[in-house]
C-alpha positions as CSV (number, residue, x, y, z in Angstrom):
1,M,-0.1,-0.1,-0.1
2,Q,1.2,3.6,-0.5
3,T,0.8,6.7,1.5
4,K,-2.3,8.0,-0.4
5,D,-4.1,4.4,0.5
6,Y,-3.3,4.9,4.0
7,I,-4.8,8.5,3.9
8,T,-7.8,7.2,2.0
9,L,-8.4,4.4,4.6
10,A,-7.9,6.8,7.4
11,L,-10.5,9.3,6.0
12,S,-13.0,6.4,5.7
13,L,-12.5,5.4,8.9
14,I,-12.9,8.8,10.4
15,A,-16.3,9.2,8.3
16,I,-17.5,6.1,9.3
17,S,-17.0,6.8,12.9
18,V,-18.8,10.2,12.6
19,S,-21.6,8.5,11.0
20,F,-21.9,6.1,13.9
21,Y,-22.0,8.7,16.4
22,N,-24.5,10.9,14.5
23,L,-26.8,7.7,14.4
24,Y,-26.3,7.3,18.2
25,I,-27.2,10.8,19.1
26,Q,-30.2,11.2,16.6
27,Q,-31.7,7.6,17.2
28,F,-30.6,6.1,20.4
29,R,-29.8,8.7,23.1
30,R,-32.7,10.5,24.5
31,R,-31.6,12.9,27.2
32,E,-34.7,14.3,29.7
33,H,-33.4,17.7,31.0
34,L,-35.4,20.6,32.3
35,T,-34.2,24.0,33.6
36,G,-36.2,26.4,35.4
37,A,-35.9,29.8,37.3
38,M,-38.2,31.9,39.5
39,F,-38.0,35.2,37.9
40,S,-40.7,37.4,40.3
41,T,-42.6,37.4,43.4
42,G,-45.3,39.7,44.2
43,I,-48.9,40.8,45.3
44,N,-52.0,39.8,43.3
45,D,-55.7,41.3,43.2
46,S,-57.6,38.3,43.6
47,V,-58.8,35.5,46.0
48,F,-55.1,34.4,45.8
49,D,-53.0,37.5,47.0
50,R,-49.5,36.2,46.1
51,K,-48.0,35.3,42.9
52,M,-44.6,33.5,41.9
53,E,-43.5,33.6,38.6
54,Y,-41.6,30.6,37.0
55,V,-40.0,29.8,33.4
56,L,-39.2,26.2,32.6
57,S,-37.3,25.3,29.6
58,N,-36.9,21.9,28.0
59,T,-33.3,21.7,27.2
60,G,-33.4,18.0,26.7
61,D,-34.2,16.1,23.5
62,V,-37.5,14.4,24.5
63,Q,-40.8,15.8,25.4
64,L,-41.9,16.6,29.0
65,A,-45.0,17.1,30.4
66,I,-45.4,19.6,33.4
67,K,-48.5,18.1,35.0
68,Q,-48.8,19.9,38.5
69,V,-46.9,22.4,41.0
70,E,-47.3,21.8,44.8
71,L,-46.1,24.5,47.3
72,L,-44.5,23.1,50.6
73,I,-44.4,24.3,54.2
74,D,-42.4,21.8,56.1
75,G,-43.9,19.0,54.3
76,R,-47.3,20.5,54.4
77,I,-49.0,21.2,51.0
78,L,-50.3,24.7,50.7
79,N,-53.8,25.3,48.8
80,S,-52.6,27.2,45.6
81,E,-53.4,27.6,42.0
82,A,-51.2,27.4,38.9
83,T,-51.7,29.1,35.4
84,G,-49.6,27.5,32.7
85,I,-50.0,24.1,33.9
86,P,-50.4,21.2,32.7
87,V,-48.2,22.1,29.6
88,I,-46.2,19.8,27.1
89,L,-42.7,21.1,26.5
90,K,-41.2,20.0,23.4
91,P,-37.3,20.0,23.0
92,G,-36.5,23.8,23.0
93,D,-39.7,25.0,24.5
94,V,-40.0,27.4,27.1
95,A,-43.0,27.7,29.5
96,L,-44.2,30.4,31.9
97,V,-45.8,29.5,34.8
98,D,-47.6,31.7,37.5
99,I,-48.3,30.3,40.9
100,F,-51.1,31.9,43.3
101,Y,-51.5,31.4,46.9
102,K,-53.0,33.1,50.1
103,E,-50.4,34.6,52.3
104,A,-52.8,34.2,55.4
105,E,-52.6,30.2,54.9
106,T,-48.7,30.4,55.4
107,E,-49.4,30.8,59.1
108,D,-46.5,33.3,59.4
109,E,-44.3,30.6,57.8
110,S,-42.3,30.8,54.6
111,I,-42.6,28.2,51.9
112,T,-40.0,26.1,52.0
113,E,-40.0,24.6,48.6
114,V,-41.8,24.8,45.2
115,E,-42.2,21.4,43.6
116,F,-42.9,20.6,39.7
117,G,-44.6,17.1,39.0
118,V,-43.0,16.3,35.5
119,F,-43.2,13.3,33.1
120,S,-41.1,12.5,30.0
121,A,-41.8,10.9,26.9
122,K,-39.7,7.9,28.0
123,G,-42.2,7.2,30.7
124,N,-40.2,8.3,33.7
125,G,-42.0,10.5,36.2
126,Y,-40.0,13.4,38.2
127,R,-40.7,15.5,41.4
128,L,-38.6,18.8,40.6
129,P,-37.8,20.6,43.7
130,H,-37.0,24.3,43.8
131,N,-35.8,25.1,47.4
132,H,-37.4,28.6,48.4
133,R,-35.7,29.2,51.8
134,E,-35.0,32.9,52.0
135,D,-33.7,32.9,55.6
136,T,-31.2,29.9,55.4
137,K,-27.5,30.1,55.2
138,D,-27.6,28.1,52.0
139,P,-25.4,29.2,49.5
140,N,-28.0,28.7,46.7
141,S,-30.3,31.7,46.2
142,I,-34.3,31.4,45.3
143,W,-33.2,33.4,42.5
144,D,-30.7,30.9,40.9
145,S,-31.7,28.2,38.3
146,F,-32.8,24.5,39.1
147,E,-32.4,21.7,37.0
148,L,-34.0,18.2,36.6
149,K,-31.6,15.2,37.8
150,K,-31.7,11.6,38.1
151,L,-32.4,11.9,41.8
152,H,-35.5,13.5,41.3
153,K,-37.0,10.2,39.8
154,G,-40.2,8.9,41.1
155,F,-43.4,10.3,41.5
């Protein structure tokens, strides 16, 4: 074999490797990934006098359904209402979710967690929490983004 034959063989092997990698990425690898962030809180003029606004983005490559949201105070579920849920997010989609609750029902306690119920097109269920403790020494702020992880699996 001559040098040009080795170059042709090497380029062919690289092209085949790239083709198999693309086949794997497009057909076999399915990544469930959701990123969220709270971007405002405030007062609301209705029965529910408090409001939190979230943005959720499907950064994976399978569809995700956001079925519900719960506000928790030390494990107790707070009566609330959400707009924008349920929603199905295709890869790359973004959803705005408004959560309303009554301040009087918090009994002078702060909300400790906001939890989103998420289902994927792969059939997995997740409980995606957003820690909401403003008075803790946790280095994460309530304004930091949060992500769906394997440890959130289970509904």
